[in-house]
N, C-alpha and C positions, 0 to 999 in steps of 0.2 A: 387542817391539813398538817403532818409531823413536821417535826422541827428536824430540818437538817443542818449538821454541821459541816465546815469549809475551815479548813485551814488555807490561810493567807500569810507569809512571810512571819509564820511564827504563832499567828491570830487567828482564834475561832470565830469565825460568824455564823449566829445559829440563826435561820429563817421562821420568819413567824406567819400566820394568816395574811391569807390579802383581803382586801374587805374591793367592794365595785359598787354602783349607783346604778341605775338606770333613767333614762327618758325617752320620751317620744316625740314624732315625726309626725305632723299635723295638718292637715289642710280639710278647710269644707266646698264642699262644690255647691254653687249654685246653680239652679236652671238658665238656659242662654237658650236664646233664638239668633236664627241672622236670616233675610230672603234676599235671595239677588232676581230682580227683575233689570230693568233698561233696554234700550235700543236690543238686545239682543232677546229680547222677551218682547218685543215690537208685533203687534197683528197689522201685516198693512195688507187690502184689498187689491192694493193696486188700481192701474183703470179699468172703471164700470163706466159703462153706457148708461147712461140717466133711465134708457127704457128698459133697462136689464130687469126681467120679470121678475118678481116677490118669489122666492125659492129657487129659483138659479143657484149652481154649485159653487160659482161665482163669487157669490155675498156671502159664504163661509169661508174664516178662518179659525185658523189655531196655534198656539204658541205654548211656551210652557213658561212657568215658573219653578223655581230652587229655592226651598225653604228648608234648614240645615238647624237640628234644635237637639240638646243634648240628649244621652239615652235616656227612656221611658219620661222624659218631659212634654204632657197632654201640651196637645198645639190646637188652636183652631184658625183659619185661616179667614178673610173677610175681603173680596173686591170693590174701593168707591168707585164709583164712575163721577167727573166734577160735577155732575148734579147732585151726586148723592144717595140716587136712586137704589134698587135692590137688582141685581142684576140685570138694570138698562141705562144707557146714557144716550148721550147726543153729540156726536163731531159737530165742530162748530168750523165755520170759515170766514172769508171774507165776505162772502155773500149776503149773509144773515141770517143763512137759513140753518136748519139743523138737524142733521143727520142721522137717526133713531137706529142703536144697534143696542143687542143682547146678548147678556154672558154668558155661558153654560159651563158647567163641572163636567158635562160628557156630550160623546159624539152626538147621540141620538139627540141633543135638544130638549132631555126633560128637566134634568134639574141646575134651574138656576141657581146662579150667583146671590151670595148675600154679600151684605156691602160693610160690614164691620166688625166683624172677627170677634163677637161673641154671642153669638145665636148658635142652637143646638144645629149639625147638619141635616137638616132636611130639606127635603126640594123648595128650591125658595128664601133656602138660607147661606149660611157660610159652609166651608168646605171644610168636613172634618178629617184627616187621615183615616185609613182603617188600623185601629189601635184598641188594645182591651178594654173595657167600660166602656165603649162608644165614643170615647175620645183617640185623635188621633196622638199620636207616642213618637218623640225623637229616636232617632238610633245612631246619633253622633254624625252621620253623616248625611250630606246632600239628597232631599227628597223630590222627586222633582212634579210637579201637581199640570195634570194638563189644563190649557183654560181657553175655550173655542165661542169662538163671537158668529153672531151672524146679522149683515146688513136686514135691517127687516122693510126699508123703502128706500129705493137710491132714486126717486122720481125728482131730484131737485136743480137747481141750478146748478150749472157745469164749474169747478173748480177745485181746489183742494180742501179739505176737512180731516179735523183729526180732537182727538178727547183725550185726557192723559187719567188713569187710574194708579190706584195709590192700593196697594197690597197690605191692606191690615192684619198683621201677623199677635193673635192672643196665647201667652201662654204661659 
C-alpha cells in the first residue's frame, strides 16, 4: 500500500501496510440413523374368529416404520421377533398357545423380513432400501418402510395374543 500523509493539528501521520491472518471453521459430520416405530406402527389384526380360514384377508395386516439416516449413509433394516426367527414369530397370550405369523417386505408376501439388520437384502433376509451399490442410502429425511404381516394359522384358544418386534438398523 502506498503511504498516505494526513495532517492532524500540525502533525503529519503516515499510514503503512496492513497485515492479515486467516483461520478455518471446521466440523466433522458423522453418519447417524434413527428409527421410529412404537404404538403408531403396531399391526393389529383386531377380532378374528378362530375358525377363520388360512389365507382370509382378515389375517393380513400392514404398518410402516420410519428410518432417518444422514445423507448418503448406507443402511440395512432387520426385524427381530421375540423368538428371534427370520421373518416369522409367534404371538403369545395367557392361554399358553402361540399364534404364528410372518413378516414380509412386500404386499405380495414373497420377500420375508430378516431379523438382524446385518444381511444382504435378498428374499429371506433384511431390508435394503433402493440405494447405489445395492445398499440403502439415507437422504437426511425420514424414509417410510412398509411392513406386511400375515397370521399363518388362527385356530387357537380364544384370547388376546401379542408379540414384540425389534427394529434393527445397521449403518
